[in-house]
ChimeraX commands (.cxc) that place a marker at each C-alpha (Angstrom):
marker #1 position -17.00,-15.64,13.59 radius 0.5
marker #1 position -13.28,-15.97,14.34 radius 0.5
marker #1 position -13.05,-19.41,12.73 radius 0.5
marker #1 position -14.98,-18.16,9.70 radius 0.5
marker #1 position -12.71,-15.13,9.32 radius 0.5
marker #1 position -9.51,-17.13,9.81 radius 0.5
marker #1 position -10.64,-19.54,7.09 radius 0.5
marker #1 position -11.39,-16.59,4.81 radius 0.5
marker #1 position -7.87,-15.20,5.27 radius 0.5
marker #1 position -6.34,-18.59,4.46 radius 0.5
marker #1 position -8.46,-18.78,1.32 radius 0.5
marker #1 position -7.52,-15.25,0.26 radius 0.5
marker #1 position -3.82,-16.11,0.53 radius 0.5
marker #1 position -4.02,-19.06,-1.89 radius 0.5
marker #1 position -7.09,-18.50,-4.07 radius 0.5
marker #1 position -6.96,-15.74,-6.69 radius 0.5
marker #1 position -10.63,-16.16,-7.60 radius 0.5
marker #1 position -11.52,-15.59,-3.97 radius 0.5
marker #1 position -9.38,-12.44,-3.84 radius 0.5
marker #1 position -10.94,-11.16,-7.05 radius 0.5
marker #1 position -14.45,-11.62,-5.63 radius 0.5
marker #1 position -13.54,-9.72,-2.47 radius 0.5
marker #1 position -12.16,-6.81,-4.45 radius 0.5
marker #1 position -14.91,-6.51,-7.04 radius 0.5
marker #1 position -17.93,-7.24,-4.81 radius 0.5
marker #1 position -17.64,-6.20,-1.15 radius 0.5
marker #1 position -21.38,-6.83,-0.76 radius 0.5
marker #1 position -20.90,-10.55,-1.44 radius 0.5
marker #1 position -18.30,-10.86,1.33 radius 0.5
marker #1 position -20.40,-8.83,3.78 radius 0.5
marker #1 position -23.38,-11.10,3.03 radius 0.5
marker #1 position -21.25,-14.21,3.51 radius 0.5
marker #1 position -20.01,-13.04,6.92 radius 0.5
marker #1 position -23.19,-11.54,8.32 radius 0.5
marker #1 position -26.25,-13.14,6.67 radius 0.5
marker #1 position -26.71,-15.44,9.66 radius 0.5
marker #1 position -26.58,-12.51,12.10 radius 0.5
marker #1 position -29.24,-10.19,10.67 radius 0.5
marker #1 position -32.39,-9.55,12.74 radius 0.5
marker #1 position -35.58,-11.31,11.66 radius 0.5
marker #1 position -37.25,-9.54,8.78 radius 0.5
marker #1 position -34.15,-7.58,7.73 radius 0.5
marker #1 position -32.07,-9.85,5.47 radius 0.5
marker #1 position -30.92,-6.79,3.52 radius 0.5
marker #1 position -28.76,-5.74,6.48 radius 0.5
marker #1 position -26.21,-8.23,5.14 radius 0.5
marker #1 position -24.72,-7.42,1.76 radius 0.5
marker #1 position -26.55,-4.17,1.01 radius 0.5
marker #1 position -25.03,-0.71,0.95 radius 0.5
marker #1 position -26.55,2.13,2.90 radius 0.5
marker #1 position -28.57,4.31,0.56 radius 0.5
marker #1 position -29.71,1.43,-1.63 radius 0.5
marker #1 position -33.06,2.59,-3.08 radius 0.5
marker #1 position -36.12,0.56,-2.19 radius 0.5
marker #1 position -34.59,-0.98,0.95 radius 0.5
marker #1 position -34.72,-0.16,4.65 radius 0.5
marker #1 position -31.16,1.13,4.26 radius 0.5
marker #1 position -32.22,3.96,2.00 radius 0.5
marker #1 position -31.56,7.16,3.92 radius 0.5
marker #1 position -29.69,5.41,6.76 radius 0.5
marker #1 position -26.98,7.73,8.01 radius 0.5
marker #1 position -24.10,6.72,10.30 radius 0.5
marker #1 position -22.12,8.88,12.69 radius 0.5
marker #1 position -19.34,8.18,15.14 radius 0.5
marker #1 position -18.20,9.74,18.41 radius 0.5
marker #1 position -15.55,12.37,17.76 radius 0.5
marker #1 position -12.13,12.02,19.37 radius 0.5
marker #1 position -11.06,15.40,18.00 radius 0.5
marker #1 position -14.07,17.22,19.45 radius 0.5
marker #1 position -15.11,15.25,22.56 radius 0.5
marker #1 position -18.85,15.17,23.18 radius 0.5
marker #1 position -19.65,15.64,19.50 radius 0.5
marker #1 position -20.14,13.26,16.59 radius 0.5
marker #1 position -19.00,13.25,12.98 radius 0.5
marker #1 position -20.84,11.86,9.96 radius 0.5
marker #1 position -19.58,9.26,7.55 radius 0.5
marker #1 position -20.47,9.58,3.86 radius 0.5
marker #1 position -24.12,10.46,3.27 radius 0.5
marker #1 position -26.19,7.41,2.36 radius 0.5
marker #1 position -27.25,9.18,-0.85 radius 0.5
marker #1 position -23.68,8.94,-2.14 radius 0.5
marker #1 position -22.62,5.55,-0.73 radius 0.5
marker #1 position -23.44,3.30,-3.75 radius 0.5
marker #1 position -21.66,5.62,-6.19 radius 0.5
marker #1 position -18.68,6.12,-3.87 radius 0.5
marker #1 position -18.29,2.37,-3.47 radius 0.5
marker #1 position -18.44,1.88,-7.23 radius 0.5
marker #1 position -15.65,4.45,-7.56 radius 0.5
marker #1 position -13.61,2.70,-4.86 radius 0.5
marker #1 position -13.99,-0.71,-6.53 radius 0.5
marker #1 position -12.85,0.85,-9.82 radius 0.5
marker #1 position -9.85,2.42,-8.06 radius 0.5
marker #1 position -8.84,-0.92,-6.53 radius 0.5
marker #1 position -9.11,-2.63,-9.92 radius 0.5
marker #1 position -6.93,0.07,-11.48 radius 0.5
marker #1 position -4.39,-0.04,-8.65 radius 0.5
marker #1 position -3.92,-3.79,-8.94 radius 0.5
marker #1 position -3.80,-3.77,-12.75 radius 0.5
marker #1 position -1.08,-1.12,-12.62 radius 0.5
marker #1 position 0.74,-2.43,-9.54 radius 0.5
marker #1 position 3.75,-0.14,-9.07 radius 0.5
marker #1 position 7.16,-1.64,-8.44 radius 0.5
marker #1 position 7.77,0.93,-5.70 radius 0.5
marker #1 position 6.90,-0.56,-2.29 radius 0.5
marker #1 position 5.90,2.79,-0.85 radius 0.5
marker #1 position 3.42,3.41,-3.65 radius 0.5
marker #1 position 1.84,0.00,-3.08 radius 0.5
marker #1 position 1.49,0.86,0.59 radius 0.5
marker #1 position 0.00,4.20,-0.39 radius 0.5
marker #1 position -2.65,2.50,-2.53 radius 0.5
marker #1 position -3.48,0.16,0.34 radius 0.5
marker #1 position -3.78,3.08,2.75 radius 0.5
marker #1 position -5.94,5.10,0.36 radius 0.5
marker #1 position -8.32,2.16,-0.11 radius 0.5
marker #1 position -8.46,1.40,3.61 radius 0.5
marker #1 position -9.09,5.04,4.48 radius 0.5
marker #1 position -11.73,5.62,1.81 radius 0.5
marker #1 position -13.64,2.51,2.85 radius 0.5
marker #1 position -13.62,3.69,6.45 radius 0.5
marker #1 position -14.75,7.15,5.37 radius 0.5
marker #1 position -17.64,5.76,3.31 radius 0.5
marker #1 position -18.74,3.21,5.94 radius 0.5
marker #1 position -20.99,1.56,3.37 radius 0.5
marker #1 position -22.76,-0.99,5.56 radius 0.5
marker #1 position -24.99,-0.58,8.57 radius 0.5
marker #1 position -22.63,-2.76,10.62 radius 0.5
marker #1 position -19.59,-4.97,10.07 radius 0.5
marker #1 position -17.63,-2.34,8.14 radius 0.5
marker #1 position -14.37,-3.03,9.94 radius 0.5
marker #1 position -14.48,-6.72,9.09 radius 0.5
marker #1 position -14.99,-6.09,5.37 radius 0.5
marker #1 position -12.40,-3.30,5.44 radius 0.5
marker #1 position -9.81,-5.75,6.75 radius 0.5
marker #1 position -10.87,-8.46,4.28 radius 0.5
marker #1 position -10.32,-6.02,1.41 radius 0.5
marker #1 position -6.97,-5.01,2.93 radius 0.5
marker #1 position -5.85,-8.65,3.09 radius 0.5
marker #1 position -6.97,-9.37,-0.48 radius 0.5
marker #1 position -5.39,-6.24,-1.92 radius 0.5
marker #1 position -2.11,-6.71,-0.05 radius 0.5
marker #1 position -1.91,-10.30,-1.27 radius 0.5
marker #1 position -2.70,-9.23,-4.84 radius 0.5
marker #1 position 0.22,-6.79,-4.53 radius 0.5
marker #1 position 2.47,-9.61,-3.34 radius 0.5
marker #1 position 2.77,-8.11,0.14 radius 0.5
marker #1 position 2.95,-10.64,3.01 radius 0.5
marker #1 position 0.64,-10.16,5.98 radius 0.5
marker #1 position 2.14,-9.97,9.45 radius 0.5
marker #1 position 1.24,-12.59,12.03 radius 0.5
marker #1 position -0.39,-9.72,13.94 radius 0.5
marker #1 position -3.11,-9.36,11.30 radius 0.5
marker #1 position -6.61,-10.68,11.92 radius 0.5
marker #1 position -10.09,-9.93,10.67 radius 0.5
marker #1 position -11.73,-11.00,13.93 radius 0.5
marker #1 position -11.34,-10.05,16.71 radius 0.5
marker #1 position -10.74,-6.59,15.38 radius 0.5
marker #1 position -7.34,-4.93,15.96 radius 0.5
marker #1 position -9.11,-1.62,16.60 radius 0.5
marker #1 position -7.74,1.09,18.82 radius 0.5
marker #1 position -7.89,4.80,19.58 radius 0.5
marker #1 position -5.05,5.54,17.16 radius 0.5
marker #1 position -6.94,4.04,14.22 radius 0.5
marker #1 position -10.17,5.76,15.28 radius 0.5
marker #1 position -8.39,9.12,15.32 radius 0.5
marker #1 position -6.76,8.58,11.93 radius 0.5
marker #1 position -10.02,7.51,10.30 radius 0.5
marker #1 position -11.81,10.52,11.75 radius 0.5
marker #1 position -9.11,12.80,10.32 radius 0.5
marker #1 position -9.34,10.98,6.99 radius 0.5
marker #1 position -13.12,11.44,6.94 radius 0.5
marker #1 position -13.04,15.10,7.93 radius 0.5
marker #1 position -10.25,15.96,5.48 radius 0.5
marker #1 position -11.54,13.88,2.54 radius 0.5
marker #1 position -8.40,11.74,2.45 radius 0.5
marker #1 position -5.55,14.13,1.72 radius 0.5
marker #1 position -1.98,12.87,1.32 radius 0.5
marker #1 position -1.12,13.48,4.97 radius 0.5
marker #1 position -4.11,11.37,5.98 radius 0.5
marker #1 position -3.09,8.59,3.60 radius 0.5
marker #1 position 0.41,8.67,5.10 radius 0.5
marker #1 position -0.96,8.36,8.64 radius 0.5
marker #1 position -3.11,5.39,7.69 radius 0.5
marker #1 position -0.13,3.83,5.93 radius 0.5
marker #1 position 1.98,4.11,9.06 radius 0.5
marker #1 position -0.71,2.24,10.96 radius 0.5
marker #1 position -1.14,-0.46,8.31 radius 0.5
marker #1 position 2.58,-1.27,8.23 radius 0.5
marker #1 position 2.08,-2.92,11.61 radius 0.5
marker #1 position 0.00,-5.60,9.88 radius 0.5
marker #1 position 2.39,-6.20,6.97 radius 0.5
marker #1 position 5.64,-8.13,6.76 radius 0.5
marker #1 position 8.68,-8.17,4.51 radius 0.5
marker #1 position 10.09,-4.80,3.52 radius 0.5
marker #1 position 7.24,-3.09,5.38 radius 0.5
marker #1 position 8.68,-4.23,8.69 radius 0.5
marker #1 position 11.62,-1.88,8.06 radius 0.5
marker #1 position 11.70,1.70,9.42 radius 0.5
marker #1 position 9.01,3.95,7.93 radius 0.5
marker #1 position 9.69,6.35,5.05 radius 0.5
marker #1 position 7.29,8.78,3.37 radius 0.5
marker #1 position 5.42,7.38,0.42 radius 0.5
marker #1 position 3.14,8.44,-2.42 radius 0.5
marker #1 position -0.36,6.98,-2.97 radius 0.5
marker #1 position 0.51,6.22,-6.58 radius 0.5
marker #1 position -2.49,7.94,-8.13 radius 0.5
marker link #1:1,2 radius 0.2
marker link #1:2,3 radius 0.2
marker link #1:3,4 radius 0.2
marker link #1:4,5 radius 0.2
marker link #1:5,6 radius 0.2
marker link #1:6,7 radius 0.2
marker link #1:7,8 radius 0.2
marker link #1:8,9 radius 0.2
marker link #1:9,10 radius 0.2
marker link #1:10,11 radius 0.2
marker link #1:11,12 radius 0.2
marker link #1:12,13 radius 0.2
marker link #1:13,14 radius 0.2
marker link #1:14,15 radius 0.2
marker link #1:15,16 radius 0.2
marker link #1:16,17 radius 0.2
marker link #1:17,18 radius 0.2
marker link #1:18,19 radius 0.2
marker link #1:19,20 radius 0.2
marker link #1:20,21 radius 0.2
marker link #1:21,22 radius 0.2
marker link #1:22,23 radius 0.2
marker link #1:23,24 radius 0.2
marker link #1:24,25 radius 0.2
marker link #1:25,26 radius 0.2
marker link #1:26,27 radius 0.2
marker link #1:27,28 radius 0.2
marker link #1:28,29 radius 0.2
marker link #1:29,30 radius 0.2
marker link #1:30,31 radius 0.2
marker link #1:31,32 radius 0.2
marker link #1:32,33 radius 0.2
marker link #1:33,34 radius 0.2
marker link #1:34,35 radius 0.2
marker link #1:35,36 radius 0.2
marker link #1:36,37 radius 0.2
marker link #1:37,38 radius 0.2
marker link #1:38,39 radius 0.2
marker link #1:39,40 radius 0.2
marker link #1:40,41 radius 0.2
marker link #1:41,42 radius 0.2
marker link #1:42,43 radius 0.2
marker link #1:43,44 radius 0.2
marker link #1:44,45 radius 0.2
marker link #1:45,46 radius 0.2
marker link #1:46,47 radius 0.2
marker link #1:47,48 radius 0.2
marker link #1:48,49 radius 0.2
marker link #1:49,50 radius 0.2
marker link #1:50,51 radius 0.2
marker link #1:51,52 radius 0.2
marker link #1:52,53 radius 0.2
marker link #1:53,54 radius 0.2
marker link #1:54,55 radius 0.2
marker link #1:55,56 radius 0.2
marker link #1:56,57 radius 0.2
marker link #1:57,58 radius 0.2
marker link #1:58,59 radius 0.2
marker link #1:59,60 radius 0.2
marker link #1:60,61 radius 0.2
marker link #1:61,62 radius 0.2
marker link #1:62,63 radius 0.2
marker link #1:63,64 radius 0.2
marker link #1:64,65 radius 0.2
marker link #1:65,66 radius 0.2
marker link #1:66,67 radius 0.2
marker link #1:67,68 radius 0.2
marker link #1:68,69 radius 0.2
marker link #1:69,70 radius 0.2
marker link #1:70,71 radius 0.2
marker link #1:71,72 radius 0.2
marker link #1:72,73 radius 0.2
marker link #1:73,74 radius 0.2
marker link #1:74,75 radius 0.2
marker link #1:75,76 radius 0.2
marker link #1:76,77 radius 0.2
marker link #1:77,78 radius 0.2
marker link #1:78,79 radius 0.2
marker link #1:79,80 radius 0.2
marker link #1:80,81 radius 0.2
marker link #1:81,82 radius 0.2
marker link #1:82,83 radius 0.2
marker link #1:83,84 radius 0.2
marker link #1:84,85 radius 0.2
marker link #1:85,86 radius 0.2
marker link #1:86,87 radius 0.2
marker link #1:87,88 radius 0.2
marker link #1:88,89 radius 0.2
marker link #1:89,90 radius 0.2
marker link #1:90,91 radius 0.2
marker link #1:91,92 radius 0.2
marker link #1:92,93 radius 0.2
marker link #1:93,94 radius 0.2
marker link #1:94,95 radius 0.2
marker link #1:95,96 radius 0.2
marker link #1:96,97 radius 0.2
marker link #1:97,98 radius 0.2
marker link #1:98,99 radius 0.2
marker link #1:99,100 radius 0.2
marker link #1:100,101 radius 0.2
marker link #1:101,102 radius 0.2
marker link #1:102,103 radius 0.2
marker link #1:103,104 radius 0.2
marker link #1:104,105 radius 0.2
marker link #1:105,106 radius 0.2
marker link #1:106,107 radius 0.2
marker link #1:107,108 radius 0.2
marker link #1:108,109 radius 0.2
marker link #1:109,110 radius 0.2
marker link #1:110,111 radius 0.2
marker link #1:111,112 radius 0.2
marker link #1:112,113 radius 0.2
marker link #1:113,114 radius 0.2
marker link #1:114,115 radius 0.2
marker link #1:115,116 radius 0.2
marker link #1:116,117 radius 0.2
marker link #1:117,118 radius 0.2
marker link #1:118,119 radius 0.2
marker link #1:119,120 radius 0.2
marker link #1:120,121 radius 0.2
marker link #1:121,122 radius 0.2
marker link #1:122,123 radius 0.2
marker link #1:123,124 radius 0.2
marker link #1:124,125 radius 0.2
marker link #1:125,126 radius 0.2
marker link #1:126,127 radius 0.2
marker link #1:127,128 radius 0.2
marker link #1:128,129 radius 0.2
marker link #1:129,130 radius 0.2
marker link #1:130,131 radius 0.2
marker link #1:131,132 radius 0.2
marker link #1:132,133 radius 0.2
marker link #1:133,134 radius 0.2
marker link #1:134,135 radius 0.2
marker link #1:135,136 radius 0.2
marker link #1:136,137 radius 0.2
marker link #1:137,138 radius 0.2
marker link #1:138,139 radius 0.2
marker link #1:139,140 radius 0.2
marker link #1:140,141 radius 0.2
marker link #1:141,142 radius 0.2
marker link #1:142,143 radius 0.2
marker link #1:143,144 radius 0.2
marker link #1:144,145 radius 0.2
marker link #1:145,146 radius 0.2
marker link #1:146,147 radius 0.2
marker link #1:147,148 radius 0.2
marker link #1:148,149 radius 0.2
marker link #1:149,150 radius 0.2
marker link #1:150,151 radius 0.2
marker link #1:151,152 radius 0.2
marker link #1:152,153 radius 0.2
marker link #1:153,154 radius 0.2
marker link #1:154,155 radius 0.2
marker link #1:155,156 radius 0.2
marker link #1:156,157 radius 0.2
marker link #1:157,158 radius 0.2
marker link #1:158,159 radius 0.2
marker link #1:159,160 radius 0.2
marker link #1:160,161 radius 0.2
marker link #1:161,162 radius 0.2
marker link #1:162,163 radius 0.2
marker link #1:163,164 radius 0.2
marker link #1:164,165 radius 0.2
marker link #1:165,166 radius 0.2
marker link #1:166,167 radius 0.2
marker link #1:167,168 radius 0.2
marker link #1:168,169 radius 0.2
marker link #1:169,170 radius 0.2
marker link #1:170,171 radius 0.2
marker link #1:171,172 radius 0.2
marker link #1:172,173 radius 0.2
marker link #1:173,174 radius 0.2
marker link #1:174,175 radius 0.2
marker link #1:175,176 radius 0.2
marker link #1:176,177 radius 0.2
marker link #1:177,178 radius 0.2
marker link #1:178,179 radius 0.2
marker link #1:179,180 radius 0.2
marker link #1:180,181 radius 0.2
marker link #1:181,182 radius 0.2
marker link #1:182,183 radius 0.2
marker link #1:183,184 radius 0.2
marker link #1:184,185 radius 0.2
marker link #1:185,186 radius 0.2
marker link #1:186,187 radius 0.2
marker link #1:187,188 radius 0.2
marker link #1:188,189 radius 0.2
marker link #1:189,190 radius 0.2
marker link #1:190,191 radius 0.2
marker link #1:191,192 radius 0.2
marker link #1:192,193 radius 0.2
marker link #1:193,194 radius 0.2
marker link #1:194,195 radius 0.2
marker link #1:195,196 radius 0.2
marker link #1:196,197 radius 0.2
marker link #1:197,198 radius 0.2
marker link #1:198,199 radius 0.2
marker link #1:199,200 radius 0.2
marker link #1:200,201 radius 0.2
marker link #1:201,202 radius 0.2
marker link #1:202,203 radius 0.2
marker link #1:203,204 radius 0.2
marker link #1:204,205 radius 0.2
view
């Protein structure tokens, strides 16, 4: 998986068509990464959103252990709404790239909003973090933002700080403070001007 993901990042950096596919069709990238890992008899586990009618993923809900309320869980987006929410997110990404702001903080805000919303939706049964980071890499590159050498798709750079921020984002429906927190985290995986000391930013729409 690591070799496959490293090759994907290299391709994203140099191939606009590849980036465009990532950003308009997350299902295609999920299928590419995970089709060989699905259990026998369940090929739809790769490349299919939760809540997709007529599949075994219809009605599949996902929860995570809460860090804010230990011993409890919190729910990601209801499967009923996942396909529509992902369509809205893809439209937002397309708009954000087409109207790329000159302001570096606004570009970071759009990245953070996309990253946070994807985590909140959790559209796939598994492998969400991988696709989330693929989209992050493609969108950052489309914005002309260099990735830090610390960035990787696999193994995942996942920690308690990110888990807490994504839980807050999910519980609060992605308010500006939540976008700012995610943006602070994402700066660690970006280079160039984003390696400079943090300043508040606006999501840019």
